[in-house]
Backbone as JSON Lines, residues from 0, in Angstrom:
{"i":0,"aa":"X","n":[0.83,-1.17,0.0],"ca":[0.0,0.0,0.0],"c":[0.89,1.24,0.0]}
{"i":1,"aa":"X","n":[0.63,2.12,-0.93],"ca":[1.42,3.34,-1.07],"c":[0.87,4.41,-0.14]}
{"i":2,"aa":"X","n":[1.78,5.16,0.5],"ca":[1.3,6.19,1.41],"c":[0.92,7.44,0.62]}
{"i":3,"aa":"X","n":[-0.05,8.13,1.15],"ca":[-0.53,9.35,0.51],"c":[0.46,10.48,0.79]}
{"i":4,"aa":"X","n":[0.39,11.55,0.0],"ca":[1.24,12.72,0.28],"c":[0.99,13.27,1.68]}
{"i":5,"aa":"X","n":[-0.25,13.23,2.13],"ca":[-0.6,13.7,3.47],"c":[0.13,12.88,4.54]}
{"i":6,"aa":"X","n":[0.12,11.55,4.38],"ca":[0.82,10.68,5.33],"c":[2.32,10.9,5.28]}
{"i":7,"aa":"X","n":[2.86,11.07,4.09],"ca":[4.3,11.3,3.94],"c":[4.7,12.58,4.67]}
{"i":8,"aa":"X","n":[3.91,13.64,4.49],"ca":[4.21,14.92,5.14],"c":[4.14,14.77,6.65]}
{"i":9,"aa":"X","n":[3.12,14.09,7.15],"ca":[2.99,13.89,8.6],"c":[4.17,13.11,9.17]}
{"i":10,"aa":"X","n":[4.56,12.04,8.48],"ca":[5.7,11.24,8.94],"c":[6.98,12.06,8.94]}
{"i":11,"aa":"X","n":[7.16,12.81,7.88],"ca":[8.36,13.65,7.77],"c":[8.38,14.72,8.87]}
{"i":12,"aa":"X","n":[7.23,15.3,9.11],"ca":[7.11,16.33,10.16],"c":[7.42,15.73,11.53]}
{"i":13,"aa":"X","n":[6.93,14.54,11.79],"ca":[7.19,13.86,13.05],"c":[8.7,13.62,13.23]}
{"i":14,"aa":"X","n":[9.33,13.15,12.17],"ca":[10.77,12.91,12.2],"c":[11.54,14.22,12.38]}
{"i":15,"aa":"X","n":[11.14,15.27,11.67],"ca":[11.82,16.56,11.78],"c":[11.69,17.14,13.19]}
{"i":16,"aa":"X","n":[10.52,16.99,13.8],"ca":[10.33,17.48,15.16],"c":[11.27,16.76,16.13]}
{"i":17,"aa":"X","n":[11.41,15.46,15.98],"ca":[12.32,14.69,16.84],"c":[13.76,15.17,16.69]}
{"i":18,"aa":"X","n":[14.18,15.31,15.46],"ca":[15.55,15.76,15.2],"c":[15.77,17.18,15.73]}
{"i":19,"aa":"X","n":[14.82,18.05,15.5],"ca":[14.96,19.44,15.93],"c":[15.02,19.56,17.45]}
{"i":20,"aa":"X","n":[14.17,18.83,18.14],"ca":[14.18,18.93,19.61],"c":[15.47,18.35,20.18]}
{"i":21,"aa":"X","n":[15.96,17.27,19.62],"ca":[17.23,16.7,20.1],"c":[18.39,17.67,19.84]}
{"i":22,"aa":"X","n":[18.42,18.25,18.65],"ca":[19.48,19.2,18.31],"c":[19.38,20.45,19.2]}
{"i":23,"aa":"X","n":[18.17,20.91,19.43],"ca":[17.98,22.09,20.29],"c":[18.49,21.83,21.7]}
{"i":24,"aa":"X","n":[18.18,20.66,22.25],"ca":[18.67,20.35,23.59],"c":[20.19,20.18,23.61]}
{"i":25,"aa":"X","n":[20.73,19.6,22.57],"ca":[22.19,19.45,22.49],"c":[22.87,20.82,22.5]}
{"i":26,"aa":"X","n":[22.38,21.73,21.69],"ca":[22.95,23.08,21.64],"c":[22.71,23.84,22.93]}
{"i":27,"aa":"X","n":[21.52,23.67,23.5],"ca":[21.19,24.33,24.77],"c":[22.13,23.88,25.88]}
{"i":28,"aa":"X","n":[22.4,22.57,25.97],"ca":[23.28,22.07,27.02],"c":[24.68,22.66,26.86]}
{"i":29,"aa":"X","n":[25.16,22.78,25.64],"ca":[26.46,23.41,25.42],"c":[26.43,24.88,25.85]}
{"i":30,"aa":"X","n":[25.41,25.59,25.44],"ca":[25.23,27.0,25.79],"c":[25.16,27.16,27.3]}
{"i":31,"aa":"X","n":[24.33,26.35,27.94],"ca":[24.14,26.43,29.39],"c":[25.45,26.13,30.12]}
{"i":32,"aa":"X","n":[26.16,25.1,29.69],"ca":[27.4,24.7,30.34],"c":[28.45,25.81,30.26]}
{"i":33,"aa":"X","n":[28.59,26.4,29.09],"ca":[29.58,27.47,28.92],"c":[29.21,28.68,29.78]}
{"i":34,"aa":"X","n":[27.96,29.11,29.73],"ca":[27.58,30.3,30.5],"c":[27.64,30.05,32.0]}
{"i":35,"aa":"X","n":[27.25,28.87,32.45],"ca":[27.33,28.55,33.87],"c":[28.79,28.5,34.31]}
{"i":36,"aa":"X","n":[29.64,27.91,33.52],"ca":[31.07,27.83,33.85],"c":[31.68,29.22,33.95]}
{"i":37,"aa":"X","n":[31.41,30.07,32.98],"ca":[31.95,31.42,33.0],"c":[31.44,32.18,34.21]}
{"i":38,"aa":"X","n":[30.17,32.02,34.53],"ca":[29.59,32.7,35.68],"c":[30.22,32.24,36.99]}
{"i":39,"aa":"X","n":[30.41,30.95,37.14],"ca":[31.01,30.42,38.37],"c":[32.47,30.85,38.48]}
{"i":40,"aa":"X","n":[33.19,30.85,37.38],"ca":[34.59,31.32,37.41],"c":[34.63,32.8,37.78]}
{"i":41,"aa":"X","n":[33.75,33.6,37.18],"ca":[33.7,35.02,37.52],"c":[33.36,35.25,38.98]}
{"i":42,"aa":"X","n":[32.41,34.5,39.48],"ca":[32.02,34.61,40.88],"c":[33.18,34.22,41.78]}
{"i":43,"aa":"X","n":[33.85,33.14,41.44],"ca":[35.02,32.71,42.22],"c":[36.11,33.76,42.21]}
{"i":44,"aa":"X","n":[36.34,34.38,41.07],"ca":[37.38,35.4,40.98],"c":[37.03,36.6,41.85]}
{"i":45,"aa":"X","n":[35.78,37.05,41.79],"ca":[35.36,38.21,42.59],"c":[35.45,37.91,44.08]}
{"i":46,"aa":"X","n":[35.06,36.72,44.48],"ca":[35.02,36.38,45.91],"c":[36.36,35.98,46.5]}
{"i":47,"aa":"X","n":[37.29,35.48,45.68],"ca":[38.56,34.96,46.23],"c":[39.78,35.77,45.83]}
{"i":48,"aa":"X","n":[39.58,36.94,45.26],"ca":[40.74,37.73,44.86],"c":[41.55,38.12,46.11]}
{"i":49,"aa":"X","n":[42.84,38.34,45.94],"ca":[43.69,38.71,47.09],"c":[43.22,40.03,47.71]}
{"i":50,"aa":"X","n":[43.38,40.15,49.0],"ca":[42.96,41.36,49.71],"c":[43.72,42.59,49.23]}
{"i":51,"aa":"X","n":[44.93,42.4,48.74],"ca":[45.71,43.54,48.26],"c":[45.38,43.92,46.82]}
{"i":52,"aa":"X","n":[44.36,43.27,46.24],"ca":[43.92,43.58,44.87],"c":[42.43,43.92,44.88]}
{"i":53,"aa":"X","n":[42.07,45.02,45.51],"ca":[40.66,45.37,45.59],"c":[40.1,45.77,44.22]}
{"i":54,"aa":"X","n":[38.79,45.59,44.09],"ca":[38.1,45.98,42.85],"c":[37.44,47.32,43.09]}
{"i":55,"aa":"X","n":[37.59,48.2,42.12],"ca":[36.9,49.49,42.19],"c":[35.39,49.2,42.25]}
{"i":56,"aa":"X","n":[34.65,49.81,43.17],"ca":[33.22,49.5,43.31],"c":[32.44,49.6,41.99]}
{"i":57,"aa":"X","n":[32.73,50.62,41.18],"ca":[32.01,50.76,39.91],"c":[32.28,49.56,39.0]}
{"i":58,"aa":"X","n":[33.54,49.1,38.96],"ca":[33.89,47.94,38.13],"c":[33.17,46.69,38.66]}
{"i":59,"aa":"X","n":[33.09,46.56,39.97],"ca":[32.39,45.42,40.57],"c":[30.91,45.44,40.19]}
{"i":60,"aa":"X","n":[30.33,46.63,40.18],"ca":[28.92,46.77,39.79],"c":[28.71,46.39,38.32]}
{"i":61,"aa":"X","n":[29.61,46.83,37.46],"ca":[29.49,46.53,36.03],"c":[29.64,45.02,35.8]}
{"i":62,"aa":"X","n":[30.61,44.41,36.46],"ca":[30.8,42.96,36.33],"c":[29.54,42.24,36.78]}
{"i":63,"aa":"X","n":[28.99,42.65,37.91],"ca":[27.77,42.01,38.43],"c":[26.6,42.19,37.47]}
{"i":64,"aa":"X","n":[26.44,43.37,36.92],"ca":[25.33,43.63,35.99],"c":[25.46,42.75,34.74]}
{"i":65,"aa":"X","n":[26.67,42.63,34.22],"ca":[26.89,41.79,33.03],"c":[26.51,40.34,33.34]}
{"i":66,"aa":"X","n":[26.94,39.83,34.48],"ca":[26.61,38.45,34.83],"c":[25.13,38.27,35.19]}
{"i":67,"aa":"X","n":[24.52,39.27,35.77],"ca":[23.07,39.19,36.05],"c":[22.31,39.09,34.73]}
{"i":68,"aa":"X","n":[22.66,39.91,33.77],"ca":[21.99,39.87,32.46],"c":[22.22,38.5,31.8]}
{"i":69,"aa":"X","n":[23.46,38.02,31.84],"ca":[23.79,36.72,31.25],"c":[22.98,35.61,31.9]}
{"i":70,"aa":"X","n":[22.91,35.59,33.22],"ca":[22.19,34.51,33.88],"c":[20.69,34.62,33.69]}
{"i":71,"aa":"X","n":[20.16,35.83,33.6],"ca":[18.73,35.97,33.32],"c":[18.39,35.5,31.91]}
{"i":72,"aa":"X","n":[19.26,35.79,30.95],"ca":[19.05,35.28,29.59],"c":[19.1,33.75,29.57]}
{"i":73,"aa":"X","n":[20.0,33.19,30.35],"ca":[20.08,31.73,30.44],"c":[18.83,31.17,31.1]}
{"i":74,"aa":"X","n":[18.32,31.85,32.12],"ca":[17.08,31.4,32.78],"c":[15.91,31.44,31.81]}
{"i":75,"aa":"X","n":[15.82,32.49,31.03],"ca":[14.74,32.6,30.03],"c":[14.86,31.49,28.99]}
{"i":76,"aa":"X","n":[16.08,31.23,28.55],"ca":[16.31,30.16,27.57],"c":[15.93,28.8,28.15]}
{"i":77,"aa":"X","n":[16.24,28.58,29.42],"ca":[15.9,27.31,30.07],"c":[14.38,27.1,30.1]}
{"i":78,"aa":"X","n":[13.66,28.13,30.5],"ca":[12.2,28.03,30.5],"c":[11.64,27.84,29.1]}
{"i":79,"aa":"X","n":[12.23,28.54,28.15],"ca":[11.78,28.4,26.76],"c":[12.0,26.98,26.23]}
{"i":80,"aa":"X","n":[13.12,26.37,26.62],"ca":[13.39,24.99,26.19],"c":[12.35,24.03,26.78]}
{"i":81,"aa":"X","n":[11.98,24.25,28.04],"ca":[10.96,23.4,28.67],"c":[9.64,23.54,27.92]}
{"i":82,"aa":"X","n":[9.23,24.76,27.64],"ca":[7.96,24.99,26.95],"c":[8.0,24.46,25.52]}
{"i":83,"aa":"X","n":[9.12,24.66,24.84],"ca":[9.27,24.18,23.46],"c":[9.16,22.66,23.4]}
{"i":84,"aa":"X","n":[9.82,21.98,24.33],"ca":[9.79,20.53,24.31],"c":[8.38,20.0,24.6]}
{"i":85,"aa":"X","n":[7.67,20.65,25.5],"ca":[6.28,20.25,25.76],"c":[5.43,20.42,24.5]}
{"i":86,"aa":"X","n":[5.64,21.52,23.79],"ca":[4.88,21.75,22.56],"c":[5.2,20.7,21.5]}
{"i":87,"aa":"X","n":[6.48,20.36,21.37],"ca":[6.88,19.33,20.4],"c":[6.25,17.99,20.75]}
{"i":88,"aa":"X","n":[6.25,17.64,22.03],"ca":[5.66,16.37,22.44],"c":[4.17,16.33,22.11]}
{"i":89,"aa":"X","n":[3.46,17.43,22.34],"ca":[2.03,17.5,21.99],"c":[1.84,17.41,20.49]}
{"i":90,"aa":"X","n":[2.68,18.11,19.73],"ca":[2.58,18.07,18.26],"c":[2.82,16.66,17.74]}
{"i":91,"aa":"X","n":[3.81,15.98,18.3],"ca":[4.09,14.61,17.85],"c":[2.93,13.68,18.19]}
{"i":92,"aa":"X","n":[2.36,13.84,19.37],"ca":[1.22,13.01,19.74],"c":[0.04,13.26,18.8]}
{"i":93,"aa":"X","n":[-0.18,14.52,18.45],"ca":[-1.25,14.86,17.51],"c":[-1.0,14.23,16.14]}
{"i":94,"aa":"X","n":[0.24,14.31,15.67],"ca":[0.59,13.71,14.38],"c":[0.36,12.21,14.42]}
{"i":95,"aa":"X","n":[0.76,11.57,15.52],"ca":[0.57,10.13,15.64],"c":[-0.92,9.77,15.58]}
{"i":96,"aa":"X","n":[-1.76,10.56,16.22],"ca":[-3.2,10.31,16.17],"c":[-3.75,10.51,14.75]}
{"i":97,"aa":"X","n":[-3.22,11.51,14.05],"ca":[-3.66,11.71,12.67],"c":[-3.25,10.55,11.77]}
{"i":98,"aa":"X","n":[-2.06,10.02,12.01],"ca":[-1.57,8.92,11.17],"c":[-2.35,7.62,11.39]}
{"i":99,"aa":"X","n":[-2.87,7.42,12.57],"ca":[-3.58,6.17,12.85],"c":[-5.06,6.43,13.16]}
{"i":100,"aa":"X","n":[-5.6,7.51,12.63],"ca":[-6.98,7.88,12.98],"c":[-8.0,6.79,12.69]}
{"i":101,"aa":"X","n":[-7.75,5.97,11.72],"ca":[-8.7,4.9,11.45],"c":[-8.39,3.64,12.27]}
{"i":102,"aa":"X","n":[-7.2,3.58,12.85],"ca":[-6.78,2.41,13.63],"c":[-6.17,2.87,14.95]}
{"i":103,"aa":"X","n":[-7.01,3.3,15.89],"ca":[-6.53,3.83,17.16],"c":[-5.69,2.81,17.91]}
{"i":104,"aa":"X","n":[-5.97,1.53,17.73],"ca":[-5.2,0.47,18.4],"c":[-3.76,0.41,17.9]}
{"i":105,"aa":"X","n":[-3.48,1.05,16.8],"ca":[-2.13,1.02,16.22],"c":[-1.16,1.94,16.96]}
{"i":106,"aa":"X","n":[-1.68,2.81,17.84],"ca":[-0.79,3.68,18.61],"c":[0.11,2.83,19.5]}
{"i":107,"aa":"X","n":[1.4,3.16,19.59],"ca":[2.31,2.36,20.41],"c":[1.94,2.47,21.89]}
{"i":108,"aa":"X","n":[2.17,1.4,22.62],"ca":[1.86,1.4,24.04],"c":[3.04,1.91,24.87]}
{"i":109,"aa":"X","n":[4.12,2.27,24.23],"ca":[5.29,2.81,24.92],"c":[5.12,4.32,25.08]}
{"i":110,"aa":"X","n":[5.99,4.89,25.87],"ca":[5.93,6.33,26.1],"c":[6.27,7.12,24.85]}
{"i":111,"aa":"X","n":[6.13,8.42,24.93],"ca":[6.39,9.27,23.77],"c":[7.88,9.31,23.42]}
{"i":112,"aa":"X","n":[8.15,9.68,22.18],"ca":[9.54,9.78,21.72],"c":[10.28,10.91,22.44]}
{"i":113,"aa":"X","n":[9.55,11.96,22.79],"ca":[10.12,13.11,23.5],"c":[9.65,13.05,24.94]}
{"i":114,"aa":"X","n":[10.59,12.96,25.88],"ca":[10.24,12.91,27.29],"c":[9.93,14.31,27.78]}
{"i":115,"aa":"X","n":[8.68,14.7,27.65],"ca":[8.27,16.05,28.0],"c":[8.4,16.31,29.5]}
{"i":116,"aa":"X","n":[8.13,15.31,30.32],"ca":[8.22,15.53,31.77],"c":[9.67,15.76,32.2]}
{"i":117,"aa":"X","n":[10.6,15.02,31.63],"ca":[12.01,15.23,31.94],"c":[12.47,16.61,31.46]}
{"i":118,"aa":"X","n":[12.05,16.98,30.27],"ca":[12.42,18.29,29.72],"c":[11.84,19.41,30.56]}
{"i":119,"aa":"X","n":[10.59,19.25,31.0],"ca":[9.96,20.27,31.84],"c":[10.74,20.43,33.13]}
{"i":120,"aa":"X","n":[11.09,19.32,33.77],"ca":[11.86,19.37,35.01],"c":[13.21,20.03,34.78]}
{"i":121,"aa":"X","n":[13.95,19.57,33.77],"ca":[15.29,20.1,33.51],"c":[15.25,21.58,33.16]}
{"i":122,"aa":"X","n":[14.34,21.96,32.28],"ca":[14.26,23.36,31.87],"c":[13.91,24.29,33.02]}
{"i":123,"aa":"X","n":[12.88,23.93,33.78],"ca":[12.46,24.8,34.89],"c":[13.44,24.77,36.05]}
{"i":124,"aa":"X","n":[14.08,23.63,36.3],"ca":[15.09,23.56,37.34],"c":[16.29,24.45,36.98]}
{"i":125,"aa":"X","n":[16.73,24.37,35.73],"ca":[17.83,25.22,35.28],"c":[17.44,26.69,35.32]}
{"i":126,"aa":"X","n":[16.2,26.98,34.99],"ca":[15.7,28.36,35.07],"c":[15.8,28.87,36.5]}
{"i":127,"aa":"X","n":[15.33,28.06,37.45],"ca":[15.39,28.45,38.87],"c":[16.84,28.61,39.33]}
{"i":128,"aa":"X","n":[17.72,27.71,38.9],"ca":[19.12,27.8,39.28],"c":[19.76,29.09,38.75]}
{"i":129,"aa":"X","n":[19.4,29.47,37.54],"ca":[19.97,30.7,36.97],"c":[19.4,31.95,37.64]}
{"i":130,"aa":"X","n":[18.16,31.91,38.04],"ca":[17.59,33.05,38.79],"c":[18.31,33.18,40.13]}
{"i":131,"aa":"X","n":[18.59,32.05,40.78],"ca":[19.35,32.07,42.04],"c":[20.76,32.61,41.8]}
{"i":132,"aa":"X","n":[21.37,32.22,40.69],"ca":[22.71,32.73,40.37],"c":[22.67,34.24,40.13]}
{"i":133,"aa":"X","n":[21.63,34.73,39.46],"ca":[21.5,36.17,39.24],"c":[21.35,36.9,40.58]}
{"i":134,"aa":"X","n":[20.57,36.33,41.5],"ca":[20.42,36.93,42.83],"c":[21.76,36.94,43.57]}
{"i":135,"aa":"X","n":[22.52,35.87,43.42],"ca":[23.84,35.81,44.04],"c":[24.76,36.88,43.47]}
{"i":136,"aa":"X","n":[24.7,37.08,42.16],"ca":[25.51,38.13,41.55],"c":[25.08,39.53,42.04]}
{"i":137,"aa":"X","n":[23.8,39.73,42.21],"ca":[23.33,41.02,42.76],"c":[23.89,41.22,44.18]}
{"i":138,"aa":"X","n":[23.86,40.17,44.96],"ca":[24.38,40.25,46.33],"c":[25.88,40.55,46.31]}
{"i":139,"aa":"X","n":[26.62,39.78,45.53],"ca":[28.08,39.96,45.48],"c":[28.46,41.31,44.89]}
{"i":140,"aa":"X","n":[27.73,41.75,43.88],"ca":[28.09,42.99,43.2],"c":[27.67,44.26,43.93]}
{"i":141,"aa":"X","n":[26.62,44.2,44.72],"ca":[26.09,45.43,45.3],"c":[26.0,45.43,46.82]}
{"i":142,"aa":"X","n":[26.02,44.29,47.48],"ca":[25.86,44.26,48.92],"c":[27.16,43.83,49.61]}
{"i":143,"aa":"X","n":[27.79,42.83,49.09],"ca":[28.97,42.24,49.72],"c":[30.22,43.06,49.48]}
């Protein structure tokens, strides 16, 4: 039995969504790791510098503001990744239902291809961690 153009498009879209979400998470993890590493190194440098090498208060404020902005952007990206992955999982489930609309029993009994619950946890947890890091930078840059 030959598949219709509609079925071919749906299958291709399902495959493309899987590839896109995996690639997005791969790039996000690299982005997150680099920005978190730079932030922690910067924080360590500010907090452990020698006592005879003080930082001018204005410079400390600028450094803190730069890292606050960076960590807030990372927090936003983390939340966006969680929401994006949930949307992809819903889209894939919808496509699967369209592909087997005449044979509902044909749906696989296994979980979805995209683990939306894991992505939601990871994205929102990373978002919360970056908000905490931004608060820490505000404390270090302006109070401490």
